[in-house]
N, C-alpha and C positions, 0 to 999 in steps of 0.2 A: 076700465079696460086695461090700463097699464098694471093695475094692482092684480088683476086676474092673470096676466101674463107672468108677472113676477111670482105669483103663487104656483102656477104650473111649473115654472122653471125650478122653484124650490123643491117641489114634489119630485120632479125628474131627477134633480141632483141627489136628493135623499135616497131615492130608490136605486139610482145607478151606482151609488157608493156601495151597495150590497152585492154588486155584480162581481164575480170572480175575476182575478187578474188576467187569466188566459182569455176570457171573453172580451175584456177591455183592449187587450193587445190585438185581438181579431177585429174589433171595431175600428181601431186605428188603421189597420191594414185595409179594411173596406173603404174607409174615408180616403186613404191614399190612392187607391185604385180609381175611385170616382173622381177625385181631384185631377188625377193624371188624364182621365178621359175628357174632363172639362177643359184642361189646358190644351190638349190636342185639338179639340173642337175650336177653341178660341184662336189657336195658331192657324188653323185652316181658314177661319173666317177673316183673320187679319192679313195673312200673307198669301193666300191662295191654296189651291189643292192640286198642284201640278202632278205629283205622283198619287193620284186619287186612290189607287188600290193599296198603296202603302198607308195612307191615312185610314182607310176603312179597316185594313188589317190591324193596325195599332189600336184604333178606337174600339172595334168590336172585341179585341183581345182584352183591353182594359175593362170594358163593361162586363164581358163574360167572366173575367176573373173575379170581379166584384160580386157578381151573381152567384158564382160557385162558392165563394167565401161566405156569403150570406147563408147559403144552404148548409155549408159545413158548420157555421155557427149555430144554426138551428138544431143540428143533430148533436152537438156537444154541450148544449146548454142544459144543465141539470134540471132547471125548472120546466123545460118543455119535453123532457123525456118521460114517457108514460108506458105502463104495461110491460110488455116483453122488451121494448126498446130501452127501458130504464136500466136493465142489466146487460144491455147490448155491448158489443165489443167496440171500444173506441179506436182500436188499431184498424179495424175494418173500415170504419168511417173515414179515418185519415187516409187509408190506402185508396178508397173510392175517390176521395177528393184529389189525391195526387194523380190518379189515372185520368180523371176528367180534365184536370189542368193540362196534362201532357197532350191529350187529344185536342184540347182547345188550341194549344200552341202549335201543334202540327197542322191543324186546319188553317190557322192564321199564316203560318210560314208558307204553306202551299198556295194560299190565296195571293200572297205578295209575289210569289214566284221567283 
């Protein structure tokens, strides 16, 4: 069992080393957003949720930001781009990501009030 886990970890490390640097940075940012959401949840469990709408706004903003970044990563990953999207405009993808993030933040701010 342990040998299988180590073999899987070795294959993952070998394959992930082929990933472009931009995607690795994006992965670190996704990990940061998920960690931030987990810390907010742990804080709410440990110390209470008095301003509950503030917790929900921050938590959903962190989770939503991670989800939007995963979608962005999928669109800029060269191995997942196919057909007409392979020659697609990366600037348009980044602009869509920025607009979606701005909408997410406006919704979170309006929810917190």
